[in-house]
N, C-alpha and C positions, 0 to 999 in steps of 0.2 A: 504494500500500500504506500501511497505517496500523498502527502498533504500539500495542497496547492493553495496559496493565498491570492486573492484578487478582490476587486471592487464589484459589488452588485451592479448590474446594468440598469436597475430601476432606482434604488435608493442611494447608490454610490457608497454604502457602508463597506468597510473591509470585512470579508468573510473568508472561509476556507472550506474546501471539499476534500474528502479522501478519494484518491483516484487509484484504480486497480490497474497496475502495469502488466498484468497477465494477458490482457486483451489489447492488441496493438492499435486498433481504430475503434472508437466508440462515439456514439451520439445518444444522449439521453436527456431527460427533464428532471431537474431537482429544484426544490423550492428554496428561496433565500431564507436563511435562519433569522433574519432581522425583519424584513417586510412581508415575507411569505409569498411573494410573487414567483411564478414559474420561470426558471432559467433554462434555456437550451444550451447544453454543454457539449462541445465537440473536443475530443482528446485524441492525440496521436502519440504513441510511444515507439521508439526505435531502440532495440537492444536494452530494454528496461529503463530507458531514459526518456523523460518527457520531451517531445520534439514539437508539439503543437497543442495549443489550448485556446479555445474561444468560449466566451460566456455571453449570450445574447438574450434580449427580450424574446419571449416565445412568439414565433411568427414573423420575426424580422429578417 
């Protein structure tokens, strides 16, 4: 597991998600722990290292 810190695209508060490096390409929805809005997360790992991360408002 890999903890990644970023700012919520809705409320801009700093938050973190735990990312699973066992799956190289992932897209999923997770709610912000501060404002509860749904965030579309896209993650890419290469050789167990985070190589790409986006967190966007759902539907953007």
